N, C-alpha and C positions, 0 to 999 in steps of 0.2 A: 383456580378451577381448571383442571387439566385433562379431562377426558370425558367424551360423551358417546352415547350409543342410542340406537332406536330402530324401530321398524313399524311400518304401517301397511296393513294388508287390505285386500279387497275381497270380502267374503271369506270363506274358508274358516279355519279354526280361530277362535278368539286369541288375543295376545295373552301370554303367560308371564308371570313375574319370574319364574325360574329361568326362562330364556333370557330376559333382559338382564337378570342378575349375573348369569354366566357370561354374557357379552361384556358387562362392566368389569367382572372379575378378571377378564383377560388383560385388562389395562390397569390393574391396581397400582402399578409403578407410577402411573400418571397422577394418581390421586389416592394416596394411602390414608388420608385423614377422615374421609366420609364417603358415603354412597347415598344415592337417592333415586327413587323410581316413581313413574306414573304409568299405570296400566289400566286401560279402559277400552272396551270394545275390541277393535282390531289394531289399536295403537299402543305402543310402549315406548316411553322415553326413560333414559337412565344416565347417570353421571357418576364419575369418581372424582373426588375433590381433594386438591392440595390447597389448604386454607391459607390465603394471603391477605385478604381484606374482609373485615367483619367476621372474625374468627368464629364467633358464637352464633351469629345471625344469618349467615350466608348459605344455609342449607338449601339445596335444590331438589326438585323443581320449585320455581318461584312463579307466583300467579299475579295477575292484576286484581283490582278491587273486587270484581264480581266473579272471578275465577273462570272467565270465559277464554282467557289466554294464559298459557303456561309455557315456560321455557327451561331448557337445560343448556348450559353454555360452557365453553372452554376458552379461557384467555383473560385479558384485562381491558377494561374501557378506561382510558386515561382522562377523558373529558366528562366523566360521569357526574361529577359534582355540579358542573355548569348545566348539564342536561337535566339533572334532578331539579335544580332551581327553576328552570324554565317550565318543566312539566308540572311542578307543584303550583306555579303561577296559573297554569291552565286548569287546575282543579284536581290533578291526580294525587292520590294518597299513597304514601310509602309506609311499609311496616318493617323494613330492615335498613341497615346502612350499607348494604352490599351494592357493588356496581352492577350486578346482575339485574336488579329490579328495574333499572331504567329501560331495559330491553322490552319488557312487556308493555310498558306505557308508551314508548316510542312506536311500537307496532300498532297500538290502538290509534295513535295519531296519524301515522303515515303508511300503514299497511306494509307491503313487501319492500317499499322504498326506505324503510327505517335505517338500513345500514349506512346510507349516505350521511347520516348525522353523527355517526360514531367515529371516534379516533382511538384506535386500539388494535389489538391482535385478538382474533376471535374465530371460533367455529360455533355456530348457534343453531339450535333446533327449537322451533316454536310449534305448539299445537293450538290452532284456532278452533275452538269448539263450536263457535257460532257458524262459521263459514265452512266447517268440516274440511280443513286443510292442514297439512304439515308444511312448514316453511323452513328451509335451511339457508344459512348465509355464511360466507367466508370473508375474512377481512380483505381490505383493499390490496395489500401486497401479497398475501398468501403465507403469512407467518405461521398460522396454525393450520394443520391439515384437516381435511374432511373427505372421506371416501364413501361411495355409495354403490349400490346395484339396484337396478329397476327392471322389472319384468311384469308379466301379466298378473302375477300373484301379489305384487306390491313393491314397496321400497324398503331397503335395509341400509343403514348408514352408521358411521362411527369415526372416531379419531384415528384408528389404525385398521389395517386390513384384518388383523387377527380378531377384531370385534365382529366383523362380518362372518368370518369362519365360525366363530362361536355361536352364531345364530342358527347354524345348521341349514341355512337356506341358500347357500352359495356354492356353485360348482367351482372346482379348482382346475380350470382349463388354461393351458399356456397360450398366450398371445404371441405368435411367432414374429409378427411385425414388430411388436414392442421389444422382443428379445434382440432383434437386429439393431434397434435404436440403442438399447442398453449397452451392447458391446461397442458401439461406435462412440457414445458420449459418456458412458459410465453412469447414466441415469436414463429413465424413460421420460421424454419431454411431454409437456402438455397435459391433457386429461387422461391419457392412457396409463395403464399399469401392465405388469407382466401377466396379468390374468384377464382373459377375454371378457368376463362378466363384471369386472370391478373398475370403476372410474373414479377420478378425483374431481371434486367440484372446483372449477377454476377460481382463482383469486377474484375479488371484487364482483362476486356473482351470488345470486339467490336461486334456489330451487324450490318450486312450488308444486306440491303433490296434492291432488284432489282425491279425498277419501271415497267419494261416491263413484267417480269414473275410473280412477286409477291412472289418470293422465298426469304427465309431468312436464313442467316447462322451466327452462333455465334462462336467466336474464342477467346481463352485465349492468352494474350500476355505477361504474367509475373506470376511467382510463387516465393515466398520467399525462398523456398528450392532449386528449380532448377535454380534460377537466382543469386545465391550467387557469388560475385566477388572473384577473386583470388588475393586480395590485400595482401601486406606483413602482416604477422601475428605477433602481439606483443608476446614477450617471457614470460613476467612475469605478475602477477596479477596487479601490479602497472601500467605497461605499458598499459594493457587493460583499466584500469580505467582512465588513462590519455586520451586515445583515445576517450573513451565514454564521458568524461567531455567536451573535445574540440568539439566533433561532436554535442553533445546536445546543447551546447551554440551557435554553428554556425547555427544549424537548427532553433533554436528559433529566432535568429536575422534575418535569411532569411525570416521567416514568419511574420516579423513585417512590411513588406512593405505595406504602406497604405497612402492614401490621406485624411483619416478621423481619428478621435480619436480611439485609441486602448488600451485595458486593458487586464485583465486576471482574471479568476476564481481562488480563493485561499482557499483551505480547511485547509491548514496547514499540509498536509500529504507530502509524498515523492515526488510525481509526480508534483503536482501543485507548490510546493515550489521550485523545481529545475527549472521549467519553469520561474517563477517570478524572481528567482535569475539571470537567464541568460538574462532577459529583461533589467535589469538596472532600470531606472526610469519607473514607471508604476502606473496605477490606478488598484486596485484589489478589488474583490467583494466576499462576503461570507454571507450566511444566517444561522440561527439556529432556533430552536423551544424551547418553554418553558420547555419541558421535558429535563432535563440535559443529559440523555443518548442519546439524538438525537441532541446534540448541541456541535459542535466543534469550535465555534467562538473564544474561548480563545486561541486555538492553532493557528488559522489563524492570530489572532491579534499579537501573539508573533512573528511569522515569519515576518509579515509585519513590526513590530517595528524593528526587527533585520536588515531587508533589507532597511529600510527607505523609503518605498513606501506609497502612499496615499491609505489608505484602507477604504472601505465602508462596514459596517456590519449592518445587520438588523436581529433582533429576531422577528419572524413572528408568528402571530396567524391567519392563513389563514381561510377564510370563505370556508370551504371544499366543501360544496354542490355547491355553485356558481362556484368555481374553477373547480370542476369535469366537469360540463356541458361545461365550456369554453374550457377545454383541450381536451375533447372528439371530438371537431370539427377538431382537428389535428391528430386524431387517426383513419383515414380512413384505415390504415393498422395497426391494434391495437397491442400494447405491454402491457403485464401485469406487467411490472416492476414498483413498487411503486415510484421509484425515478424520475418519470416524474414530480412529484409535486415540489420537491426542485430544479430540473434542470430548470423548467420553472421559478420559483420564483427568482432564482439567475440570470437568463438571463434577467428577467424583471428589476431587480435592476441595472444590468450592462447597459442596454439599456438607462437608464436615463442619463448616462454619456458618453458612447462610442458607436461606431457602430460595432466594431470588438472586440472579446474577445478570448484570447488563453486559452485552457483547457489542463489538464494533462492526458486526455484519452490515453490509449495505453500502459502505463508503466507496468501495471500488466500482460498484455498478452505477451509483448515482453521479460520481465525480470523475470517472475514467481512470481507474487505478491499475489496470492489469498490464503486464508486460506484453501481452498479445496485441495490444493497441500499437506498441512500438514495433512489434514484428510486422504488422500489417503495413506500417509506414516504410520500414526498411525493405519490404518485399518489392515495393515500387522501384527502388534503386537496383535491387537484385535482378529484376526482370530486364533491366537495360543491358545486362551482360549478354553477349551473343549466346543463343540457345545451344549452339554446337559446343561452346566452351563450358556452359553450365552443366548440360546433360552428359557431355562426353568426358569431362575431366573433374570439375569441381564437385558435383553431386556425388559421384562414385567415391572420390577420395575422402570426402567428409564422412559419408555413410560407412566407409570401411574402418574408420577409427573405432577402437574398442571403447565401450562405455566406461566411465569412471565410477568409483564407489561414492563420491561426494554427491550431495543433493543436486547441485547445479554445476557451475564451472563451464569453461569455454567449449569443451568437447561436447558435453551433454546439450548445451544450448544450441550449438551449431547443428548437431544432428536433428534436433527437434525443429529448428528453423527450416532446414532443407526439406524435411519431410512435409512440413506444413505448406511450404512455398509451392509444392507440386499440386496442391489441391485447388479446387474451384475458387477463384478469387471472388465470385459472387456471394460466397458465404461471409465475406468480410473477415474480421479478426477471428471469428469462430472456427476457422479452419485449423487454428493451432490448438483447439480443444477437441478436435476430432481425432480420437486416439487410434481408431481403425478405419482407414478409408474404405470406400465401397468395394473395390476389387479384392482387397485383402480380407475384408469381412466376409464377402461372398465365398471366398475360397475355403473358409472354415466350415461352411455348412454343406450338408448333403443336398443333392438335387431336390429331394422332396421338401426339405426345410426352406430352401431358397424360393420355392414356388409361392410361398406365403408372404414374401417380403417385397417391399417397394424397391425400385432400382436405386434410389438414393436415400441416404440417412439424413440429408440436410434440408429436407423440405420445410420443416417447422421454422428453421432459421430464415429461409427465403420468404416464407409467409409473413413472419414478423417484420422483416425488412420492407416488405411490400406495404404492410399496414402503416409503416412510418416513412413512406416514400417522400412525403412533403417536407421532411426534416433534413438538416444537413447531415453529413456522414457521421459526425461524432454523436449526435443525438440518436441517429438510427442504430448505431452500435450500442449505446447505453440502453435504449429502449428494448433492444433484443435481449441483452443480458438481464435486464430487470424483469422481463416477462418470461424468461426461460431458465438460464443458468442459476440465477439468484434463487428463484422459488423452487425449482425442481431438484436442485442439488444442495446449495448452501444452506438455505433455511430448513429444508427437510432434514439434512444431516444434524444441524444444531438442535432442532426441536427434538429429534428422536434420541440423540445421545444425552442431552440434558434431562429429558423426561425419564430416561433409563435410570437416572440417579435421583428421581423425584425432585429435580431442581427446575425452577421456572427460569427460563432465559428470555430476557427482553432485549429488543433491538432499537434503541432510541434514534439511531441514524436513519431508521425507516419510519419514524413518526410521520404521519400524513402531512403535517405542516412542512417538515424538512424535505420530504419527497417532492412536494409541489414547488418549493423554492428551487430545488436542484434542476427541475425541468424548465424553470423560467430563466435560469442563469445563462449568460453568454457561454457558448461552447468553448471559446478561447480561454476561459477560466477553468476549464476541466482538462482538456488535452489539446496541445498545440503542435503535435507532430514529433516533438522531442522530449516533452516533459508530461508526466501524468499527474492527475489530481492536484492541479496547480493551486486553486483557491483553498482547498481543504488543507493542504500542506502549509500554506501561509498562515492560516488560522491556527492550526495545531502548533506551529512554531512560536506563536505568541505565548504559549502556556508551558511548553516543555523544551528541552535543549534541541537546537536545530539539528545537531548531528544524529539525534534519534529519529528525526523526521526525514532528513535528506540522506538516506542510505539505501542500498539496494534492497528491493523487496524480496523477502525470503519465502513467505507462505508458511502454512501450518501443516507439517507433514511428518512422515516417519520414513526410516530407511527400508521401505518395503522391497526394493529391488535386491537388497542384501538379505532380508529375511526369507525371501523365496528360495534363496540358495542355502539357507541354514535352517532356522526354526520351522519354516513352513514347507520345506522340501518334501518331507514324507507325506504331509497332508495333500500337497499339490499332486504328488504322484498317485495318491489314492483316488482322489476325486476326478483326476484327469487321465486315468489309466485308459489304455486302448480298449480293453474289454468293456469297461463301463460306458465309454462313449459309443462303442459299436452297438451295445444293447439299446441305448437311447435312440439312436438313429437321427440325431440332430446335427452333430459335428463330425467332420472328417478326422478320424483318429490320427492319421499320418501327419496332417497339418499341425494338429495340436502337439503331437510328440516332437515335431521339428522345432516349434517355438520353445518348448521346454529345454531341449538339448542346446539350442543356441543361447538361451538365457543362462543356463547352468555352466556353460563353457565360457561365458563372458564374451561371446562373439557379438551379441546384441542385447539390448535392454528391452525385453518384452514384458516388463512388470505390469503395465497397465492392462494389456489384454489377458495375461495369465491370471492376474488377480480377479478381473471381472468374470472370467470363466470359472474360477474356483468358487467365487461368491455365488454365481448362478447355480452351479451344480449342487452346492451345499443347500441353497435355498430350495431347489426343486425337490430334493430328497427330504429335507426337514419338513416342508409343508405339504408333501405328498401331492405335488402338482402333476397332472396328467397332460399328455400331448394329444 
């Protein structure tokens, strides 16, 4: 069940089925199999369904016994059979075999606290006819998206921003503050979007809307630090690893419930290899590119051969311009992450064979897998070099080196390290994710645009680090990634690109049981200053060849810095032309032209900022956003 929509008004015109149908039709890619609506008074609920469980009986909306509670929902509830059994013992009657039906009965029992009992990925809308309320809920981690707008006329919500556009009740006004964040991080963090009037419901939160008063209240129901269980603590590293191994395998198998074919993405790295090993028999999928530095298919094939799974590999020469235009229709809440391309392409490959695919998302954020953690450690040593030597000789010499065409390599890593080491150490390792630091970002904008922005792009990082101040540095870092980069970038990207192919992507490493185990584990088993993802690698090495696990981290990307000089050069020149930017009044044309010239002449690699600018300009024109 992969897309929901709805609105609830206060007075004014009654709800209309034509409006809710148009809202749902805008996300037909999320649910091509079925549609369902509930329209009464000033309330309309709708859904588009991708049939996964109870193919014939899971039509929504679904009601409780006396039809006082109705729900539409997107996602999967993995503990629904246990919940159903306990609810039946309390006298509740079920008329389908769908996981959706447990939601209405849980709501009857626990009110708006019902999500505490769910283990799954979900975006839920409930109409409580007795109490005259609409209740929204988003899953613990934020795997499934849920957008909304609220004003004096009521509430509008949906799985994508285009749903809200289709309602005809939302203004398309640019949020300049959010734009500054987008250019800095390649995504908009937290609850904001690039539109002033549209927000995201936070993970692990409910929204309650009163149909009589029009008032709205948001409440958090879970936090990984404050909700840690007091289970018995293993005494040795080996015992922790045994528990991690058993829990990961159990979570993977719990998420394999499906009435349609299921497979997995397989890169040949730690996380996806562990997921596939736990699945047993599976179909797996991987893509690569002609450039060998962007091709990991040899590693994925090696893991697949070792595990004896049916592996599908494609080395792709994508038609970049056509693919760009296609993918941008799913970027109504844009992300500047290049890996939307390979994520979409591997999803498209998988959809030719299966309807559900498991991914390895979440392992890095739970167990400390990013190279930026190592960079933060090395920065402490770097800072011991006398400042006059660093700033006067080493920094300029390294930054003057021309970038290389390869994905990584010493020169590219050294330049990125030096650039990040100059930034505020209070941001922790996140400073190596800040693609445009404040001064450079501000130089891009006109004076009028700068007036609407905060002085720093890193406040949300500082806020998250403050919320976790009682933790050690490793857990503070992991918590920050878990609550920001993971949900706002990685999960949003995977959800959107898989749903663009009508493929359901599940993330078993973010199963609630495994998340809570990860935050209980000693930090020395995650990151020790020189090694990342310690325990998870040891567990994965039990099941696949060690050389597949203990190798340099590659990441899932494309040669975008080269594409901007070739396939995308004309498109970039078109959307970032001086005349276009001058007319918009947001960016300084001369600064943007300088970045393009330096990139095209190989003087510097400005691919991140140029790509984000291109995505933004295209988004603004495509969706007719005003300033």
